[in-house]
C-alpha positions as CSV (number, residue, x, y, z in Angstrom):
1,M,75.9,107.3,118.4
2,K,74.8,105.4,114.2
3,K,72.4,102.6,114.5
4,A,72.3,99.9,112.7
5,I,70.0,96.8,112.1
6,I,71.5,93.7,111.4
7,T,69.0,90.8,110.4
8,G,70.1,87.6,110.0
9,I,72.7,88.4,113.0
10,T,73.0,85.0,114.8
11,G,74.6,83.8,111.6
12,Q,78.6,84.1,110.8
13,D,78.5,87.1,109.1
14,G,76.3,88.5,111.1
15,Y,78.3,87.5,114.2
16,Y,81.3,89.3,112.3
17,L,79.6,92.5,111.3
18,T,78.4,93.0,115.0
19,K,82.0,92.4,116.2
20,L,83.0,95.2,113.5
21,L,80.0,97.6,114.1
22,L,80.2,97.7,118.2
23,E,84.4,98.4,117.9
24,K,82.9,101.4,115.7
25,G,80.8,102.5,118.3
26,Y,77.5,102.0,116.8
27,E,74.1,100.9,118.5
28,V,73.5,97.7,117.0
29,H,69.7,96.0,116.6
30,G,69.3,92.4,115.8
31,I,66.8,90.7,113.8
32,V,66.3,87.2,115.6
33,R,64.1,84.3,114.6
34,R,61.9,83.0,117.1
35,N,63.0,79.3,118.2
36,S,62.1,77.1,120.9
37,Q,65.5,77.4,123.1
38,N,65.5,81.5,122.7
39,S,68.9,80.4,121.2
40,L,71.4,83.8,120.1
41,G,73.3,80.9,117.1
42,N,76.8,81.9,116.8
43,L,76.5,85.2,118.9
44,E,76.7,83.2,122.1
45,H,80.1,83.3,121.4
46,L,80.3,87.2,121.5
47,P,82.4,88.3,124.9
48,K,79.8,88.8,127.5
49,E,79.7,92.6,127.7
50,E,79.3,92.7,123.8
51,L,76.5,90.6,123.4
52,E,74.6,92.8,125.9
53,Q,75.4,95.7,124.0
54,I,72.9,93.9,121.1
55,N,69.5,95.4,121.4
56,I,67.0,91.9,120.1
57,H,64.1,92.1,118.1
58,W,62.8,89.0,118.0
59,G,60.5,88.0,114.9
60,D,60.7,87.2,111.2
61,I,61.7,88.8,108.3
62,T,58.8,87.0,106.4
63,D,56.3,88.8,108.6
64,N,55.9,92.4,107.1
65,L,54.3,94.2,110.2
66,F,57.1,93.1,112.0
67,M,59.4,94.7,110.0
68,D,57.5,97.7,109.3
69,N,57.3,98.4,113.5
70,V,61.2,97.7,113.9
71,V,62.2,100.2,111.2
72,K,59.7,102.6,112.5
73,A,60.7,102.4,116.2
74,V,64.6,102.0,115.3
75,Q,65.1,104.8,112.5
76,P,68.1,103.0,111.6
77,D,71.0,104.7,109.8
78,E,72.6,101.3,108.2
79,V,70.4,98.3,107.6
80,Y,72.3,95.1,107.0
81,H,70.2,92.6,105.6
82,L,72.1,89.2,105.7
83,A,68.9,87.0,106.6
84,A,68.4,83.9,104.2
85,Q,67.9,80.6,103.5
86,S,71.6,80.3,102.4
87,F,71.9,76.9,102.2
88,V,72.1,76.0,98.3
89,G,71.6,72.2,98.9
90,F,68.7,72.9,101.0
91,S,67.1,75.4,98.0
92,F,66.5,71.8,96.0
93,E,64.9,70.2,98.5
94,N,62.6,73.1,99.5
95,P,62.4,75.9,97.2
96,R,59.2,77.5,98.5
97,F,60.5,78.5,101.7
98,T,63.5,79.6,100.1
99,Y,61.9,81.9,97.6
100,D,59.6,83.2,100.7
101,V,62.5,83.9,103.0
102,N,64.9,84.9,100.2
103,I,62.2,86.9,98.4
104,G,59.5,87.8,100.5
105,G,61.6,88.7,103.5
106,T,63.8,90.5,101.2
107,L,60.7,92.6,99.7
108,N,59.4,93.1,103.6
109,V,63.0,94.6,104.7
110,T,63.0,96.9,101.3
111,N,59.6,98.2,101.8
112,A,59.8,98.4,105.6
113,V,62.8,101.0,104.8
114,K,61.3,103.0,101.9
115,E,58.1,103.7,104.1
116,Y,59.5,104.3,107.7
117,A,63.6,104.6,107.3
118,P,63.9,106.3,103.6
119,S,67.3,108.0,104.7
120,S,68.5,104.5,105.6
121,K,71.6,103.1,103.8
122,L,70.3,99.3,103.0
123,Y,72.9,96.7,102.2
124,F,71.9,93.6,100.8
125,A,73.8,90.1,100.6
126,A,73.8,88.9,97.3
127,T,76.1,86.0,96.1
128,S,78.3,84.6,93.5
129,E,75.5,82.0,92.8
130,L,74.2,84.6,90.6
131,Y,76.3,83.6,88.0
132,G,76.2,79.9,88.3
133,K,76.8,79.0,85.1
134,V,79.3,81.4,84.4
135,Q,79.3,83.6,81.4
136,E,82.9,85.2,81.7
137,I,86.0,84.3,83.9
138,P,86.5,86.2,86.4
139,Q,83.0,87.3,87.1
140,K,82.8,91.0,87.9
141,E,79.6,93.5,88.5
142,T,78.8,93.6,84.7
143,T,79.2,89.9,83.9
144,P,75.4,88.4,82.9
145,F,73.9,86.1,85.4
146,Y,72.8,82.8,84.9
147,P,71.7,81.1,88.6
148,R,71.9,77.6,88.8
149,S,70.1,76.7,92.0
150,P,66.7,78.0,93.6
151,Y,68.8,79.7,96.1
152,G,70.6,81.5,93.5
153,V,67.0,82.3,91.8
154,S,65.8,83.8,94.9
155,K,69.1,86.3,95.2
156,L,68.7,87.1,92.1
157,A,65.5,88.6,92.8
158,G,66.8,90.2,95.9
159,F,69.6,91.7,94.0
160,W,66.8,93.1,91.1
161,T,64.8,94.7,93.7
162,I,67.1,96.4,95.5
163,K,68.3,97.9,92.0
164,N,64.8,98.5,91.1
165,Y,64.0,100.2,94.6
166,R,67.4,102.2,94.3
167,E,66.7,103.8,91.0
168,S,62.9,103.9,91.1
169,Y,63.2,105.9,94.7
170,D,66.3,107.7,95.0
171,L,66.8,105.3,98.0
172,F,70.5,104.1,99.2
173,M,70.5,100.6,98.6
174,S,73.6,98.9,97.6
175,N,73.9,94.9,96.7
176,G,77.3,92.7,97.7
177,I,77.8,90.4,95.5
178,L,79.8,88.0,98.2
179,F,82.0,85.2,96.8
180,N,82.1,82.3,99.2
181,H,83.9,83.5,102.3
182,E,84.5,80.8,105.9
183,S,85.5,81.6,108.6
184,P,85.3,79.2,111.7
185,M,82.0,80.8,112.5
186,R,80.4,78.9,109.3
187,G,77.7,76.6,109.8
188,P,78.4,72.9,110.0
189,E,76.1,72.0,106.6
190,F,78.6,74.2,104.7
191,V,81.2,71.8,102.7
192,T,84.0,74.4,104.4
193,R,83.1,73.5,107.4
194,K,82.0,69.9,107.1
195,I,85.9,69.1,105.9
196,T,87.2,70.7,108.6
197,M,84.7,69.5,111.6
198,A,86.0,65.8,109.9
199,V,89.5,66.7,109.7
200,A,89.6,67.4,113.7
201,K,87.5,64.0,114.3
202,I,89.7,61.7,112.1
203,S,92.6,63.6,113.7
204,H,91.1,63.0,117.3
205,G,90.2,59.4,115.9
206,L,86.5,60.0,116.4
207,Q,85.4,59.8,113.0
208,D,86.9,57.3,110.2
209,F,86.6,59.0,106.9
210,V,84.5,61.9,105.2
211,E,82.2,61.9,102.3
212,L,82.0,64.8,100.0
213,G,80.4,65.6,96.7
214,N,81.9,67.3,93.5
215,L,86.0,67.4,94.7
216,S,86.6,69.0,91.1
217,A,84.5,72.3,92.2
218,K,86.3,75.6,91.6
219,R,85.5,78.4,94.3
220,D,87.0,81.8,95.0
221,W,87.2,81.3,98.8
222,G,87.8,84.0,101.4
223,Y,87.7,84.9,105.0
224,A,84.1,86.2,106.6
225,G,85.9,89.1,108.6
226,D,87.5,90.5,105.7
227,Y,84.2,90.8,103.6
228,V,82.2,92.2,106.7
229,Y,84.4,95.1,106.9
230,G,83.7,95.3,102.9
231,M,79.7,95.4,103.5
232,W,80.6,98.1,106.2
233,K,82.4,100.3,103.3
234,I,80.2,99.6,100.6
235,L,77.3,101.6,103.0
236,Q,80.3,104.3,103.4
237,H,80.2,105.3,99.9
238,D,79.1,108.5,98.8
239,K,76.6,106.6,96.6
240,P,75.1,103.4,96.4
241,D,76.1,100.7,93.8
242,D,77.1,97.3,93.3
243,F,79.9,95.8,94.3
244,V,82.0,92.0,94.3
245,L,83.7,91.3,96.9
246,A,86.2,88.2,96.1
247,T,89.8,87.4,96.5
248,N,90.4,86.4,92.3
249,E,91.8,83.0,93.3
250,T,89.9,79.8,92.7
251,H,90.8,76.4,94.4
252,T,89.3,73.5,94.4
253,V,87.1,71.6,97.1
254,R,89.9,68.9,96.5
255,E,92.4,71.2,97.4
256,F,91.0,72.2,100.6
257,V,90.6,68.7,101.4
258,E,94.3,68.6,101.0
259,N,95.4,71.9,103.2
260,A,92.9,71.0,105.7
261,F,94.7,67.9,106.3
262,K,97.7,69.3,106.0
263,V,97.0,71.1,109.1
264,V,97.3,67.4,111.3
265,G,99.8,66.7,109.5
266,I,98.5,64.1,106.8
267,D,99.1,64.4,103.0
268,I,96.5,62.9,100.7
269,E,96.9,60.7,97.8
270,W,93.9,60.3,95.4
271,E,92.9,57.5,93.3
272,G,90.7,56.7,90.9
273,E,88.5,59.2,89.5
274,G,84.8,60.5,89.4
275,V,82.2,58.7,92.4
276,N,85.3,56.2,92.6
277,E,87.9,58.7,93.6
278,I,89.1,58.4,97.1
279,G,91.7,59.9,98.9
280,K,94.4,57.7,101.3
281,D,96.5,59.1,104.1
282,A,99.6,58.9,102.1
283,N,101.7,57.2,104.8
284,N,99.5,54.4,105.8
285,G,97.0,54.2,103.2
286,K,94.1,54.7,105.1
287,V,90.8,56.1,103.2
288,L,89.8,59.2,104.6
289,V,87.6,60.7,101.7
290,K,85.3,59.3,99.4
291,V,82.6,60.5,97.3
292,N,78.8,60.3,97.9
293,P,76.7,60.7,95.1
294,E,74.2,62.0,97.5
295,F,75.7,65.4,97.9
296,F,76.1,66.6,93.9
297,R,73.8,69.3,93.3
298,P,71.2,68.3,90.3
299,A,73.2,71.3,88.3
300,E,76.7,71.8,89.3
301,V,78.3,75.2,89.4
302,D,81.6,74.5,88.1
303,I,83.9,77.5,88.7
304,L,83.5,81.2,90.7
305,I,86.3,83.4,90.4
306,G,85.6,86.9,91.4
307,D,87.3,90.2,90.0
308,Y,87.1,92.8,93.2
309,S,88.9,95.7,91.1
310,K,85.8,98.0,91.5
311,A,85.8,97.7,95.0
312,K,89.6,98.3,95.4
313,K,89.5,101.6,92.9
314,E,86.3,102.6,94.7
315,L,86.3,101.5,98.7
316,G,90.0,100.7,98.7
317,W,88.6,97.2,100.3
318,E,90.8,94.0,99.7
319,P,90.9,90.6,101.3
320,K,93.8,90.0,103.7
321,V,93.3,87.0,104.8
322,K,94.7,83.9,102.2
323,F,93.4,80.7,101.3
324,E,96.2,78.4,103.2
325,E,95.8,80.5,106.3
326,L,91.9,80.1,106.3
327,V,91.9,76.6,106.1
328,K,94.2,76.6,109.0
329,M,92.4,78.7,110.8
330,M,89.2,76.6,110.5
331,V,90.9,73.2,111.0
332,E,92.4,75.0,114.3
333,K,89.5,75.9,116.0
334,D,87.6,72.4,115.5
335,L,90.4,71.0,116.5
336,E,89.9,72.7,119.7
337,R,86.6,72.6,119.8
338,I,86.2,68.8,119.5
339,G,89.5,68.5,122.1
340,K,87.3,70.3,124.8
341,L,84.4,67.9,123.9
342,K,86.8,65.0,124.5
């Protein structure tokens, strides 16, 4: 039986990756940061029989001794390093914490593998935010990086740490440069889930409108379930390497909003521009979407669109869930959640 350690197991990707690895017969070990409620985050949505199979290690990736001890004890075949301060907006508010977790934590995980389980395969969750102020369209593995946030900078340090250790010590360490991937398990602080939750609440009469930032920002949105399969494929490859996982499609935040409201039978009409733009219910003229300048980033990333042709050619990976299907899936799950709360 293969053994895997997942850092960041309580997040969106950790949830889907755990399900995938359990299906494949892995012994799954998860790193969970201690909290007052002993919360397991998204893992609490797993069926009881799956949850009971997970070996939880309470601790913090910023504690190098803890990471050393876990890797030494488990002797994993694979390590999936997903843990991070992953919210771009918060990284501007608290860059030091972001750097401590994303750079220091990654160094601790990487060193633990190097010292105590050098035959392990390590996956690092890089990000399309590395490209930031994009230097070419679409972005691929050879596109120059230009991060535009403390989060992007911290992930760039992680990316190069993985590459450096791979080349310096002949270790199997790979980077997955994943473009935006969403799901019903996405955290509520992310714009996609903020939109789908708002649509569900507005539909149920619990909220009047939603306030958003840059409606024209373009993103390459895929489904998290597809992307964790790509992570697994990256570690099954015959050699360590770096791969872009994306859909090669781009959609604006505005399009995401339109598609989300369509799920509840509302067509959105837009008026105005910039911070004065509003989205109205085409049927009755009620304002449902407003722009709030507070939600703009200090340095904006205008367009991200990934070329996943290398992953398709070398791994046989490609995304399956289309944009409209993803939005519908997320809205319907939030409608179900809100319905249960009422």
